[in-house]
DONUBA-100228 format. One record per residue (C-alpha): x, y, z; residue number from 1; residue in one letter. Coordinates in steps of 0.001 Angstrom, whole numbers, m for minus. Layout:
N
+---------+---------+---------+------+------+
|       u |       v |       w | resi | resn |
+---------+---------+---------+------+------+
|       X |       Y |       Z |  NUM |    a |
...
+---------+---------+---------+------+------+
END
This chain:
74
+---------+---------+---------+------+------+
|       u |       v |       w | resi | resn |
+---------+---------+---------+------+------+
|   82904 |  m17487 |  114092 |    1 |    x |
|   82179 |  m16439 |  110516 |    2 |    x |
|   83876 |  m13186 |  109534 |    3 |    x |
|   82666 |  m11052 |  106663 |    4 |    x |
|   84643 |   m9631 |  103759 |    5 |    x |
|   84168 |   m6017 |  102665 |    6 |    x |
|   82146 |   m7327 |   99713 |    7 |    x |
|   79766 |   m9119 |  102100 |    8 |    x |
|   79328 |   m5997 |  104224 |    9 |    x |
|   78702 |   m3882 |  101117 |   10 |    x |
|   75955 |   m6288 |  100076 |   11 |    x |
|   74342 |   m6195 |  103537 |   12 |    x |
|   74473 |   m2392 |  103702 |   13 |    x |
|   73563 |   m1960 |  100019 |   14 |    x |
|   76550 |     319 |   99479 |   15 |    x |
|   79868 |     259 |   97666 |   16 |    x |
|   82971 |   m1517 |   98897 |   17 |    x |
|   84641 |    1904 |   98972 |   18 |    x |
|   82003 |    3099 |  101463 |   19 |    x |
|   82651 |      52 |  103677 |   20 |    x |
|   86354 |     948 |  103831 |   21 |    x |
|   85428 |    4577 |  104498 |   22 |    x |
|   83275 |    3502 |  107464 |   23 |    x |
|   86216 |    1404 |  108707 |   24 |    x |
|   88726 |    4231 |  108283 |   25 |    x |
|   86470 |    6721 |  110104 |   26 |    x |
|   86099 |    4348 |  113049 |   27 |    x |
|   82396 |    3765 |  112439 |   28 |    x |
|   82799 |      51 |  111698 |   29 |    x |
|   85045 |   m2203 |  113779 |   30 |    x |
|   87309 |   m4612 |  111918 |   31 |    x |
|   90093 |   m7103 |  112397 |   32 |    x |
|   93117 |   m7686 |  110246 |   33 |    x |
|   94312 |  m11235 |  109714 |   34 |    x |
|   97407 |  m11752 |  107606 |   35 |    x |
|   96805 |   m8496 |  105757 |   36 |    x |
|   93121 |   m9282 |  105114 |   37 |    x |
|   90453 |   m6984 |  106571 |   38 |    x |
|   87438 |   m8791 |  108016 |   39 |    x |
|   84300 |   m7690 |  109877 |   40 |    x |
|   82232 |   m9398 |  112572 |   41 |    x |
|   78497 |   m9734 |  111766 |   42 |    x |
|   77566 |   m8309 |  115173 |   43 |    x |
|   79600 |   m5147 |  114470 |   44 |    x |
|   77731 |   m4667 |  111189 |   45 |    x |
|   74425 |   m5148 |  113047 |   46 |    x |
|   75542 |   m2616 |  115682 |   47 |    x |
|   76340 |     m97 |  112949 |   48 |    x |
|   72883 |    m575 |  111453 |   49 |    x |
|   71185 |    m262 |  114845 |   50 |    x |
|   73117 |    2851 |  115801 |   51 |    x |
|   72305 |    4465 |  112455 |   52 |    x |
|   68533 |    4186 |  112716 |   53 |    x |
|   66640 |    7458 |  112910 |   54 |    x |
|   64069 |    8294 |  115554 |   55 |    x |
|   61410 |    6773 |  113286 |   56 |    x |
|   63184 |    3397 |  113345 |   57 |    x |
|   63617 |     953 |  116190 |   58 |    x |
|   66876 |    1706 |  117927 |   59 |    x |
|   69052 |   m1114 |  119142 |   60 |    x |
|   67224 |   m3739 |  117120 |   61 |    x |
|   68709 |   m7167 |  117798 |   62 |    x |
|   70950 |   m8648 |  115102 |   63 |    x |
|   68347 |  m11391 |  114542 |   64 |    x |
|   66139 |   m8801 |  112822 |   65 |    x |
|   68622 |   m8610 |  109939 |   66 |    x |
|   67918 |  m11623 |  107668 |   67 |    x |
|   71373 |  m11822 |  106071 |   68 |    x |
|   73079 |  m11750 |  109484 |   69 |    x |
|   70656 |  m14192 |  111080 |   70 |    x |
|   71653 |  m16925 |  108638 |   71 |    x |
|   75348 |  m16713 |  109549 |   72 |    x |
|   76736 |  m19179 |  112063 |   73 |    x |
|   78969 |  m17496 |  114599 |   74 |    x |
+---------+---------+---------+------+------+
END
């Protein structure tokens, strides 16, 4: 399974690294801690994106619809 760094998540979400940590701290983005390093699962990032879509978007879009996540090998 390929885990993502905060920098990777920030790139996917087009936001700052600070915002990624804010999402983590507020419980909006699941994470794991390995030896003091914070990492994120691609499927949790995809779930965050899906759950954040407005009524005009497609809710619960599968992770395969996100190009950056699709290319990762889990």
